[in-house]
PDB file of N, CA, C, O and CB in Angstrom:
ATOM      1  N   MET A   1       0.977  -0.848  -0.063  1.00  0.00           N
ATOM      2  CA  MET A   1       0.101  -0.044   0.023  1.00  0.00           C
ATOM      3  C   MET A   1       0.906   1.308   0.162  1.00  0.00           C
ATOM      4  O   MET A   1       1.577   1.614   1.148  1.00  0.00           O
ATOM      5  CB  MET A   1      -0.830  -0.429   1.066  1.00  0.00           C
ATOM      6  N   PRO A   2       0.739   2.067  -0.971  1.00  0.00           N
ATOM      7  CA  PRO A   2       1.700   3.191  -0.987  1.00  0.00           C
ATOM      8  C   PRO A   2       1.561   4.248   0.067  1.00  0.00           C
ATOM      9  O   PRO A   2       2.592   4.760   0.503  1.00  0.00           O
ATOM     10  CB  PRO A   2       1.621   3.846  -2.248  1.00  0.00           C
ATOM     11  N   THR A   3       0.404   4.622   0.517  1.00  0.00           N
ATOM     12  CA  THR A   3       0.140   5.527   1.507  1.00  0.00           C
ATOM     13  C   THR A   3      -1.144   5.174   2.538  1.00  0.00           C
ATOM     14  O   THR A   3      -2.280   5.378   2.110  1.00  0.00           O
ATOM     15  CB  THR A   3      -0.063   6.814   0.779  1.00  0.00           C
ATOM     16  N   PRO A   4      -1.011   4.789   3.525  1.00  0.00           N
ATOM     17  CA  PRO A   4      -2.361   4.060   4.361  1.00  0.00           C
ATOM     18  C   PRO A   4      -3.223   5.313   4.207  1.00  0.00           C
ATOM     19  O   PRO A   4      -2.844   6.483   4.159  1.00  0.00           O
ATOM     20  CB  PRO A   4      -2.118   3.509   6.272  1.00  0.00           C
ATOM     21  N   ALA A   5      -4.326   4.876   4.147  1.00  0.00           N
ATOM     22  CA  ALA A   5      -5.691   5.681   4.066  1.00  0.00           C
ATOM     23  C   ALA A   5      -5.611   6.610   5.174  1.00  0.00           C
ATOM     24  O   ALA A   5      -4.836   6.279   6.071  1.00  0.00           O
ATOM     25  CB  ALA A   5      -7.074   4.758   4.197  1.00  0.00           C
ATOM     26  N   LYS A   6      -6.292   7.788   5.323  1.00  0.00           N
ATOM     27  CA  LYS A   6      -6.313   8.627   6.465  1.00  0.00           C
ATOM     28  C   LYS A   6      -7.728   8.559   7.146  1.00  0.00           C
ATOM     29  O   LYS A   6      -8.819   8.591   6.577  1.00  0.00           O
ATOM     30  CB  LYS A   6      -5.938  10.073   6.054  1.00  0.00           C
ATOM     31  N   GLU A   7      -7.489   8.466   8.379  1.00  0.00           N
ATOM     32  CA  GLU A   7      -9.078   8.232   9.141  1.00  0.00           C
ATOM     33  C   GLU A   7      -9.743   9.609   9.088  1.00  0.00           C
ATOM     34  O   GLU A   7      -9.179  10.703   9.100  1.00  0.00           O
ATOM     35  CB  GLU A   7      -9.016   7.700  10.968  1.00  0.00           C
ATOM     36  N   LEU A   8     -10.899   9.374   9.035  1.00  0.00           N
ATOM     37  CA  LEU A   8     -11.909  10.552   9.196  1.00  0.00           C
ATOM     38  C   LEU A   8     -12.911  10.548  10.441  1.00  0.00           C
ATOM     39  O   LEU A   8     -13.537   9.527  10.723  1.00  0.00           O
ATOM     40  CB  LEU A   8     -12.797  10.584   7.924  1.00  0.00           C
ATOM     41  N   GLN A   9     -13.026  11.623  11.110  1.00  0.00           N
ATOM     42  CA  GLN A   9     -13.881  11.678  12.329  1.00  0.00           C
ATOM     43  C   GLN A   9     -15.334  11.629  12.116  1.00  0.00           C
ATOM     44  O   GLN A   9     -16.173  11.450  12.998  1.00  0.00           O
ATOM     45  CB  GLN A   9     -13.610  12.874  13.067  1.00  0.00           C
ATOM     46  N   LYS A  10     -15.556  11.808  10.845  1.00  0.00           N
ATOM     47  CA  LYS A  10     -17.022  12.043  10.598  1.00  0.00           C
ATOM     48  C   LYS A  10     -17.370  10.930   9.374  1.00  0.00           C
ATOM     49  O   LYS A  10     -16.485  10.712   8.547  1.00  0.00           O
ATOM     50  CB  LYS A  10     -17.337  13.773  10.120  1.00  0.00           C
ATOM     51  N   GLU A  11     -18.364  10.390   9.288  1.00  0.00           N
ATOM     52  CA  GLU A  11     -18.682   9.667   8.196  1.00  0.00           C
ATOM     53  C   GLU A  11     -19.046  10.620   7.056  1.00  0.00           C
ATOM     54  O   GLU A  11     -19.534  11.741   7.205  1.00  0.00           O
ATOM     55  CB  GLU A  11     -19.754   8.720   8.522  1.00  0.00           C
ATOM     56  N   LEU A  12     -18.693   9.926   5.709  1.00  0.00           N
ATOM     57  CA  LEU A  12     -18.730  10.813   4.573  1.00  0.00           C
ATOM     58  C   LEU A  12     -20.213  10.769   4.155  1.00  0.00           C
ATOM     59  O   LEU A  12     -20.760   9.684   4.354  1.00  0.00           O
ATOM     60  CB  LEU A  12     -17.703  10.367   3.386  1.00  0.00           C
ATOM     61  N   ARG A  13     -20.899  11.660   3.660  1.00  0.00           N
ATOM     62  CA  ARG A  13     -21.943  12.054   3.065  1.00  0.00           C
ATOM     63  C   ARG A  13     -21.817  11.445   1.908  1.00  0.00           C
ATOM     64  O   ARG A  13     -20.748  11.550   1.306  1.00  0.00           O
ATOM     65  CB  ARG A  13     -22.128  13.355   3.011  1.00  0.00           C
ATOM     66  N   TYR A  14     -23.004  10.601   1.305  1.00  0.00           N
ATOM     67  CA  TYR A  14     -22.952   9.913  -0.105  1.00  0.00           C
ATOM     68  C   TYR A  14     -22.428  10.924  -1.206  1.00  0.00           C
ATOM     69  O   TYR A  14     -21.543  10.471  -1.931  1.00  0.00           O
ATOM     70  CB  TYR A  14     -24.478   9.373  -0.550  1.00  0.00           C
ATOM     71  N   GLY A  15     -22.784  12.050  -1.410  1.00  0.00           N
ATOM     72  CA  GLY A  15     -22.191  13.023  -2.164  1.00  0.00           C
ATOM     73  C   GLY A  15     -20.776  13.353  -2.392  1.00  0.00           C
ATOM     74  O   GLY A  15     -20.329  13.929  -3.385  1.00  0.00           O
ATOM     75  N   ASN A  16     -19.986  12.845  -1.166  1.00  0.00           N
ATOM     76  CA  ASN A  16     -18.638  13.342  -1.081  1.00  0.00           C
ATOM     77  C   ASN A  16     -17.905  12.098  -1.010  1.00  0.00           C
ATOM     78  O   ASN A  16     -16.731  12.224  -0.660  1.00  0.00           O
ATOM     79  CB  ASN A  16     -18.350  14.318   0.117  1.00  0.00           C
ATOM     80  N   VAL A  17     -18.361  10.789  -1.285  1.00  0.00           N
ATOM     81  CA  VAL A  17     -17.582   9.917  -1.257  1.00  0.00           C
ATOM     82  C   VAL A  17     -16.568   9.791  -2.464  1.00  0.00           C
ATOM     83  O   VAL A  17     -15.376   9.637  -2.202  1.00  0.00           O
ATOM     84  CB  VAL A  17     -18.303   8.926  -1.048  1.00  0.00           C
ATOM     85  N   THR A  18     -16.940   9.843  -3.604  1.00  0.00           N
ATOM     86  CA  THR A  18     -16.119   9.980  -4.793  1.00  0.00           C
ATOM     87  C   THR A  18     -15.176  11.050  -4.780  1.00  0.00           C
ATOM     88  O   THR A  18     -14.281  11.044  -5.626  1.00  0.00           O
ATOM     89  CB  THR A  18     -16.904  10.139  -5.912  1.00  0.00           C
ATOM     90  N   ALA A  19     -15.259  12.081  -3.837  1.00  0.00           N
ATOM     91  CA  ALA A  19     -14.081  12.965  -3.937  1.00  0.00           C
ATOM     92  C   ALA A  19     -13.112  12.562  -2.837  1.00  0.00           C
ATOM     93  O   ALA A  19     -12.066  13.207  -2.762  1.00  0.00           O
ATOM     94  CB  ALA A  19     -14.479  14.495  -3.813  1.00  0.00           C
ATOM     95  N   HIS A  20     -13.347  11.502  -1.913  1.00  0.00           N
ATOM     96  CA  HIS A  20     -12.536  11.200  -1.099  1.00  0.00           C
ATOM     97  C   HIS A  20     -11.862   9.615  -1.393  1.00  0.00           C
ATOM     98  O   HIS A  20     -10.796   9.226  -0.916  1.00  0.00           O
ATOM     99  CB  HIS A  20     -13.242  11.427   0.154  1.00  0.00           C
ATOM    100  N   ARG A  21     -12.744   8.835  -2.276  1.00  0.00           N
ATOM    101  CA  ARG A  21     -12.094   7.415  -2.567  1.00  0.00           C
ATOM    102  C   ARG A  21     -12.000   6.967  -4.003  1.00  0.00           C
ATOM    103  O   ARG A  21     -12.826   7.243  -4.873  1.00  0.00           O
ATOM    104  CB  ARG A  21     -12.888   6.322  -1.863  1.00  0.00           C
ATOM    105  N   TYR A  22     -11.106   6.380  -4.131  1.00  0.00           N
ATOM    106  CA  TYR A  22     -10.650   5.762  -5.848  1.00  0.00           C
ATOM    107  C   TYR A  22     -11.184   4.297  -5.409  1.00  0.00           C
ATOM    108  O   TYR A  22     -10.429   3.665  -4.671  1.00  0.00           O
ATOM    109  CB  TYR A  22      -8.479   5.785  -6.478  1.00  0.00           C
ATOM    110  N   PHE A  23     -12.379   3.705  -5.777  1.00  0.00           N
ATOM    111  CA  PHE A  23     -12.683   2.481  -5.703  1.00  0.00           C
ATOM    112  C   PHE A  23     -12.017   1.631  -6.521  1.00  0.00           C
ATOM    113  O   PHE A  23     -11.681   0.619  -5.907  1.00  0.00           O
ATOM    114  CB  PHE A  23     -13.835   2.361  -5.845  1.00  0.00           C
ATOM    115  N   ASP A  24     -11.676   1.634  -7.711  1.00  0.00           N
ATOM    116  CA  ASP A  24     -10.982   1.040  -8.649  1.00  0.00           C
ATOM    117  C   ASP A  24      -9.055   0.718  -8.057  1.00  0.00           C
ATOM    118  O   ASP A  24      -8.399  -0.254  -8.432  1.00  0.00           O
ATOM    119  CB  ASP A  24     -11.248   2.170 -10.040  1.00  0.00           C
ATOM    120  N   CYS A  25      -8.688   1.492  -7.385  1.00  0.00           N
ATOM    121  CA  CYS A  25      -7.221   1.306  -6.804  1.00  0.00           C
ATOM    122  C   CYS A  25      -7.003  -0.030  -6.456  1.00  0.00           C
ATOM    123  O   CYS A  25      -7.861  -0.791  -6.009  1.00  0.00           O
ATOM    124  CB  CYS A  25      -6.920   2.147  -5.544  1.00  0.00           C
ATOM    125  N   PRO A  26      -5.796  -0.300  -6.681  1.00  0.00           N
ATOM    126  CA  PRO A  26      -5.519  -1.744  -6.386  1.00  0.00           C
ATOM    127  C   PRO A  26      -5.313  -2.059  -5.088  1.00  0.00           C
ATOM    128  O   PRO A  26      -5.314  -3.226  -4.695  1.00  0.00           O
ATOM    129  CB  PRO A  26      -4.436  -2.220  -7.042  1.00  0.00           C
ATOM    130  N   HIS A  27      -5.100  -0.939  -4.248  1.00  0.00           N
ATOM    131  CA  HIS A  27      -5.191  -1.036  -2.640  1.00  0.00           C
ATOM    132  C   HIS A  27      -6.240  -0.604  -2.000  1.00  0.00           C
ATOM    133  O   HIS A  27      -6.175  -0.387  -0.790  1.00  0.00           O
ATOM    134  CB  HIS A  27      -4.234  -0.375  -1.991  1.00  0.00           C
ATOM    135  N   TYR A  28      -7.398  -0.406  -2.722  1.00  0.00           N
ATOM    136  CA  TYR A  28      -8.625  -0.041  -2.054  1.00  0.00           C
ATOM    137  C   TYR A  28      -9.053  -1.179  -1.037  1.00  0.00           C
ATOM    138  O   TYR A  28      -9.491  -0.850   0.065  1.00  0.00           O
ATOM    139  CB  TYR A  28      -9.749   0.221  -3.130  1.00  0.00           C
ATOM    140  N   GLN A  29      -8.942  -2.412  -1.365  1.00  0.00           N
ATOM    141  CA  GLN A  29      -9.379  -3.313  -0.326  1.00  0.00           C
ATOM    142  C   GLN A  29      -8.449  -3.422   0.904  1.00  0.00           C
ATOM    143  O   GLN A  29      -8.883  -3.606   2.041  1.00  0.00           O
ATOM    144  CB  GLN A  29      -9.551  -4.643  -0.917  1.00  0.00           C
ATOM    145  N   LYS A  30      -7.405  -3.322   0.660  1.00  0.00           N
ATOM    146  CA  LYS A  30      -6.431  -3.069   1.869  1.00  0.00           C
ATOM    147  C   LYS A  30      -6.671  -1.993   2.852  1.00  0.00           C
ATOM    148  O   LYS A  30      -6.539  -2.119   4.069  1.00  0.00           O
ATOM    149  CB  LYS A  30      -5.135  -2.782   1.377  1.00  0.00           C
ATOM    150  N   CYS A  31      -7.043  -0.894   2.208  1.00  0.00           N
ATOM    151  CA  CYS A  31      -7.433   0.205   3.319  1.00  0.00           C
ATOM    152  C   CYS A  31      -8.752   0.119   3.679  1.00  0.00           C
ATOM    153  O   CYS A  31      -9.074   0.685   4.724  1.00  0.00           O
ATOM    154  CB  CYS A  31      -7.228   1.646   2.891  1.00  0.00           C
ATOM    155  N   LEU A  32      -9.582  -0.460   3.050  1.00  0.00           N
ATOM    156  CA  LEU A  32     -10.782  -0.579   3.656  1.00  0.00           C
ATOM    157  C   LEU A  32     -10.651  -1.585   4.929  1.00  0.00           C
ATOM    158  O   LEU A  32     -10.939  -1.242   6.075  1.00  0.00           O
ATOM    159  CB  LEU A  32     -11.802  -1.039   2.598  1.00  0.00           C
ATOM    160  N   GLU A  33     -10.198  -2.810   4.583  1.00  0.00           N
ATOM    161  CA  GLU A  33      -9.799  -3.665   5.822  1.00  0.00           C
ATOM    162  C   GLU A  33      -9.120  -3.089   6.789  1.00  0.00           C
ATOM    163  O   GLU A  33      -9.463  -3.438   7.918  1.00  0.00           O
ATOM    164  CB  GLU A  33      -9.043  -4.728   5.531  1.00  0.00           C
ATOM    165  N   GLU A  34      -8.245  -2.300   6.715  1.00  0.00           N
ATOM    166  CA  GLU A  34      -7.418  -1.554   7.697  1.00  0.00           C
ATOM    167  C   GLU A  34      -8.364  -0.736   8.537  1.00  0.00           C
ATOM    168  O   GLU A  34      -8.433  -0.747   9.766  1.00  0.00           O
ATOM    169  CB  GLU A  34      -6.333  -0.627   6.995  1.00  0.00           C
ATOM    170  N   ALA A  35      -9.159   0.051   7.605  1.00  0.00           N
ATOM    171  CA  ALA A  35     -10.185   1.039   8.323  1.00  0.00           C
ATOM    172  C   ALA A  35     -11.220   0.082   9.225  1.00  0.00           C
ATOM    173  O   ALA A  35     -11.603   0.547  10.299  1.00  0.00           O
ATOM    174  CB  ALA A  35     -11.128   2.011   7.075  1.00  0.00           C
ATOM    175  N   VAL A  36     -11.588  -0.975   8.897  1.00  0.00           N
ATOM    176  CA  VAL A  36     -12.575  -1.752   9.492  1.00  0.00           C
ATOM    177  C   VAL A  36     -11.932  -2.364  10.659  1.00  0.00           C
ATOM    178  O   VAL A  36     -12.661  -2.526  11.638  1.00  0.00           O
ATOM    179  CB  VAL A  36     -13.167  -2.757   8.557  1.00  0.00           C
ATOM    180  N   LYS A  37     -10.455  -2.811  10.764  1.00  0.00           N
ATOM    181  CA  LYS A  37      -9.788  -3.381  11.767  1.00  0.00           C
ATOM    182  C   LYS A  37      -9.706  -2.361  12.918  1.00  0.00           C
ATOM    183  O   LYS A  37      -9.897  -2.640  14.101  1.00  0.00           O
ATOM    184  CB  LYS A  37      -8.475  -3.857  11.291  1.00  0.00           C
ATOM    185  N   LYS A  38      -9.397  -1.137  12.426  1.00  0.00           N
ATOM    186  CA  LYS A  38      -9.028  -0.030  13.547  1.00  0.00           C
ATOM    187  C   LYS A  38     -10.354   0.499  13.816  1.00  0.00           C
ATOM    188  O   LYS A  38     -10.268   1.428  14.619  1.00  0.00           O
ATOM    189  CB  LYS A  38      -7.928   1.237  13.070  1.00  0.00           C
ATOM    190  N   TYR A  39     -11.706   0.235  13.404  1.00  0.00           N
ATOM    191  CA  TYR A  39     -12.827   0.802  13.896  1.00  0.00           C
ATOM    192  C   TYR A  39     -13.001   2.441  13.413  1.00  0.00           C
ATOM    193  O   TYR A  39     -13.570   3.231  14.166  1.00  0.00           O
ATOM    194  CB  TYR A  39     -12.740   0.604  15.449  1.00  0.00           C
ATOM    195  N   TRP A  40     -12.576   2.780  12.377  1.00  0.00           N
ATOM    196  CA  TRP A  40     -12.386   3.801  12.098  1.00  0.00           C
ATOM    197  C   TRP A  40     -14.004   4.316  11.628  1.00  0.00           C
ATOM    198  O   TRP A  40     -14.717   3.395  11.231  1.00  0.00           O
ATOM    199  CB  TRP A  40     -11.208   3.787  11.175  1.00  0.00           C
ATOM    200  N   VAL A  41     -14.559   5.550  11.641  1.00  0.00           N
ATOM    201  CA  VAL A  41     -15.844   5.931  11.211  1.00  0.00           C
ATOM    202  C   VAL A  41     -16.042   6.118   9.788  1.00  0.00           C
ATOM    203  O   VAL A  41     -17.113   5.809   9.264  1.00  0.00           O
ATOM    204  CB  VAL A  41     -16.198   7.062  11.832  1.00  0.00           C
ATOM    205  N   SER A  42     -14.963   6.664   9.052  1.00  0.00           N
ATOM    206  CA  SER A  42     -14.804   6.552   7.834  1.00  0.00           C
ATOM    207  C   SER A  42     -13.227   7.055   7.202  1.00  0.00           C
ATOM    208  O   SER A  42     -12.377   7.589   7.914  1.00  0.00           O
ATOM    209  CB  SER A  42     -15.964   7.278   7.333  1.00  0.00           C
ATOM    210  N   PHE A  43     -13.048   6.768   5.756  1.00  0.00           N
ATOM    211  CA  PHE A  43     -11.576   7.102   5.715  1.00  0.00           C
ATOM    212  C   PHE A  43     -11.331   7.877   4.178  1.00  0.00           C
ATOM    213  O   PHE A  43     -12.202   7.870   3.308  1.00  0.00           O
ATOM    214  CB  PHE A  43     -10.591   5.561   5.905  1.00  0.00           C
ATOM    215  N   SER A  44     -10.214   8.430   4.043  1.00  0.00           N
ATOM    216  CA  SER A  44     -10.153   9.283   2.766  1.00  0.00           C
ATOM    217  C   SER A  44      -8.849   8.683   2.186  1.00  0.00           C
ATOM    218  O   SER A  44      -7.781   8.466   2.757  1.00  0.00           O
ATOM    219  CB  SER A  44     -10.088  11.043   3.025  1.00  0.00           C
ATOM    220  N   CYS A  45      -9.237   8.461   0.824  1.00  0.00           N
ATOM    221  CA  CYS A  45      -7.900   8.173  -0.022  1.00  0.00           C
ATOM    222  C   CYS A  45      -6.982   9.299  -0.635  1.00  0.00           C
ATOM    223  O   CYS A  45      -6.044   9.153  -1.419  1.00  0.00           O
ATOM    224  CB  CYS A  45      -8.294   7.376  -1.201  1.00  0.00           C
ATOM    225  N   ARG A  46      -7.521  10.543  -0.043  1.00  0.00           N
ATOM    226  CA  ARG A  46      -6.894  12.034  -0.852  1.00  0.00           C
ATOM    227  C   ARG A  46      -5.527  11.913  -0.632  1.00  0.00           C
ATOM    228  O   ARG A  46      -4.755  12.326  -1.496  1.00  0.00           O
ATOM    229  CB  ARG A  46      -7.411  13.671  -0.198  1.00  0.00           C
ATOM    230  N   ASN A  47      -5.101  11.401   0.414  1.00  0.00           N
ATOM    231  CA  ASN A  47      -3.378  11.610   0.447  1.00  0.00           C
ATOM    232  C   ASN A  47      -2.573  10.577  -0.251  1.00  0.00           C
ATOM    233  O   ASN A  47      -1.346  10.660  -0.189  1.00  0.00           O
ATOM    234  CB  ASN A  47      -2.769  11.571   1.978  1.00  0.00           C
ATOM    235  N   CYS A  48      -3.040   9.778  -0.797  1.00  0.00           N
ATOM    236  CA  CYS A  48      -2.416   8.577  -1.577  1.00  0.00           C
ATOM    237  C   CYS A  48      -1.937   9.151  -2.935  1.00  0.00           C
ATOM    238  O   CYS A  48      -2.499  10.031  -3.586  1.00  0.00           O
ATOM    239  CB  CYS A  48      -3.531   7.308  -1.829  1.00  0.00           C
ATOM    240  N   PRO A  49      -0.720   8.445  -3.260  1.00  0.00           N
ATOM    241  CA  PRO A  49      -0.438   8.864  -4.732  1.00  0.00           C
ATOM    242  C   PRO A  49      -1.359   8.303  -5.864  1.00  0.00           C
ATOM    243  O   PRO A  49      -1.626   8.898  -6.908  1.00  0.00           O
ATOM    244  CB  PRO A  49       0.979   8.428  -5.089  1.00  0.00           C
ATOM    245  N   GLU A  50      -1.774   7.147  -5.520  1.00  0.00           N
ATOM    246  CA  GLU A  50      -2.621   6.425  -6.528  1.00  0.00           C
ATOM    247  C   GLU A  50      -4.018   7.299  -6.606  1.00  0.00           C
ATOM    248  O   GLU A  50      -4.645   7.333  -7.665  1.00  0.00           O
ATOM    249  CB  GLU A  50      -2.894   4.761  -6.038  1.00  0.00           C
ATOM    250  N   PHE A  51      -4.410   7.907  -5.597  1.00  0.00           N
ATOM    251  CA  PHE A  51      -5.800   8.933  -5.777  1.00  0.00           C
ATOM    252  C   PHE A  51      -5.372  10.090  -6.509  1.00  0.00           C
ATOM    253  O   PHE A  51      -6.192  10.525  -7.317  1.00  0.00           O
ATOM    254  CB  PHE A  51      -6.504   9.528  -4.290  1.00  0.00           C
ATOM    255  N   LYS A  52      -4.304  10.670  -6.413  1.00  0.00           N
ATOM    256  CA  LYS A  52      -3.953  12.090  -6.944  1.00  0.00           C
ATOM    257  C   LYS A  52      -3.861  11.430  -8.427  1.00  0.00           C
ATOM    258  O   LYS A  52      -4.636  11.924  -9.246  1.00  0.00           O
ATOM    259  CB  LYS A  52      -2.373  12.978  -6.233  1.00  0.00           C
ATOM    260  N   GLU A  53      -3.159  10.556  -8.806  1.00  0.00           N
ATOM    261  CA  GLU A  53      -2.958  10.215 -10.108  1.00  0.00           C
ATOM    262  C   GLU A  53      -4.260  10.049 -10.827  1.00  0.00           C
ATOM    263  O   GLU A  53      -4.467  10.558 -11.929  1.00  0.00           O
ATOM    264  CB  GLU A  53      -2.157   9.040 -10.180  1.00  0.00           C
ATOM    265  N   TYR A  54      -5.126   9.328 -10.181  1.00  0.00           N
ATOM    266  CA  TYR A  54      -6.431   9.185 -10.569  1.00  0.00           C
ATOM    267  C   TYR A  54      -7.281  10.474 -10.796  1.00  0.00           C
ATOM    268  O   TYR A  54      -8.005  10.599 -11.784  1.00  0.00           O
ATOM    269  CB  TYR A  54      -7.021   8.388  -9.615  1.00  0.00           C
ATOM    270  N   LYS A  55      -7.182  11.216 -10.039  1.00  0.00           N
ATOM    271  CA  LYS A  55      -7.795  12.523 -10.267  1.00  0.00           C
ATOM    272  C   LYS A  55      -7.490  13.232 -11.208  1.00  0.00           C
ATOM    273  O   LYS A  55      -8.247  14.001 -11.799  1.00  0.00           O
ATOM    274  CB  LYS A  55      -7.686  13.260  -9.402  1.00  0.00           C
ATOM    275  N   LYS A  56      -5.784  12.937 -11.543  1.00  0.00           N
ATOM    276  CA  LYS A  56      -5.368  13.891 -12.659  1.00  0.00           C
ATOM    277  C   LYS A  56      -5.876  13.369 -13.717  1.00  0.00           C
ATOM    278  O   LYS A  56      -6.285  14.172 -14.556  1.00  0.00           O
ATOM    279  CB  LYS A  56      -3.928  14.127 -12.878  1.00  0.00           C
ATOM    280  N   THR A  57      -6.004  11.999 -13.995  1.00  0.00           N
ATOM    281  CA  THR A  57      -6.408  11.498 -15.402  1.00  0.00           C
ATOM    282  C   THR A  57      -7.835  11.821 -15.645  1.00  0.00           C
ATOM    283  O   THR A  57      -8.250  12.085 -16.773  1.00  0.00           O
ATOM    284  CB  THR A  57      -6.201   9.926 -15.578  1.00  0.00           C
ATOM    285  N   GLN A  58      -8.823  11.794 -14.256  1.00  0.00           N
ATOM    286  CA  GLN A  58     -10.087  12.123 -14.549  1.00  0.00           C
ATOM    287  C   GLN A  58     -10.322  13.696 -15.059  1.00  0.00           C
ATOM    288  O   GLN A  58     -11.196  14.158 -15.793  1.00  0.00           O
ATOM    289  CB  GLN A  58     -10.847  11.795 -13.327  1.00  0.00           C
ATOM    290  N   GLY A  59      -9.269  14.296 -14.423  1.00  0.00           N
ATOM    291  CA  GLY A  59      -9.658  15.850 -14.999  1.00  0.00           C
ATOM    292  C   GLY A  59      -9.119  15.936 -16.448  1.00  0.00           C
ATOM    293  O   GLY A  59      -9.719  16.664 -17.239  1.00  0.00           O
ATOM    294  N   ALA A  60      -8.070  15.270 -16.837  1.00  0.00           N
ATOM    295  CA  ALA A  60      -7.683  15.163 -18.282  1.00  0.00           C
ATOM    296  C   ALA A  60      -8.687  14.670 -19.109  1.00  0.00           C
ATOM    297  O   ALA A  60      -8.817  15.018 -20.282  1.00  0.00           O
ATOM    298  CB  ALA A  60      -6.556  14.336 -18.482  1.00  0.00           C
ATOM    299  N   ALA A  61      -9.341  13.939 -18.583  1.00  0.00           N
ATOM    300  CA  ALA A  61     -10.507  13.008 -19.576  1.00  0.00           C
ATOM    301  C   ALA A  61     -11.820  13.994 -19.722  1.00  0.00           C
ATOM    302  O   ALA A  61     -12.430  14.283 -20.751  1.00  0.00           O
ATOM    303  CB  ALA A  61     -11.109  11.285 -18.679  1.00  0.00           C
ATOM    304  N   ARG A  62     -12.017  14.338 -18.623  1.00  0.00           N
ATOM    305  CA  ARG A  62     -13.047  15.880 -19.170  1.00  0.00           C
ATOM    306  C   ARG A  62     -12.645  17.054 -20.057  1.00  0.00           C
ATOM    307  O   ARG A  62     -13.448  17.668 -20.760  1.00  0.00           O
ATOM    308  CB  ARG A  62     -13.426  16.782 -17.936  1.00  0.00           C
ATOM    309  N   VAL A  63     -11.399  17.307 -19.975  1.00  0.00           N
ATOM    310  CA  VAL A  63     -11.045  18.488 -20.772  1.00  0.00           C
ATOM    311  C   VAL A  63     -11.189  18.050 -22.168  1.00  0.00           C
ATOM    312  O   VAL A  63     -11.648  18.843 -22.989  1.00  0.00           O
ATOM    313  CB  VAL A  63      -9.602  19.041 -20.479  1.00  0.00           C
ATOM    314  N   ARG A  64     -10.879  16.995 -22.477  1.00  0.00           N
ATOM    315  CA  ARG A  64     -10.911  16.319 -24.076  1.00  0.00           C
ATOM    316  C   ARG A  64     -12.020  16.350 -24.561  1.00  0.00           C
ATOM    317  O   ARG A  64     -12.212  15.907 -25.693  1.00  0.00           O
ATOM    318  CB  ARG A  64     -10.548  14.894 -24.284  1.00  0.00           C
TER     319      ARG A  64
END
């Protein structure tokens, strides 16, 4: 896992989930399992390099 998911103190609202999570990430399942093991209320992928690259490519796809 390149960077562990960051713990969030509040549950994400449905409309905010895609702003914080990258479901197709090869590490997503491990991050999810880690959050469950640690009893996190929620988590964010935003600090992960995989997430940042994903968002960058999503933005490029929209511009085209």
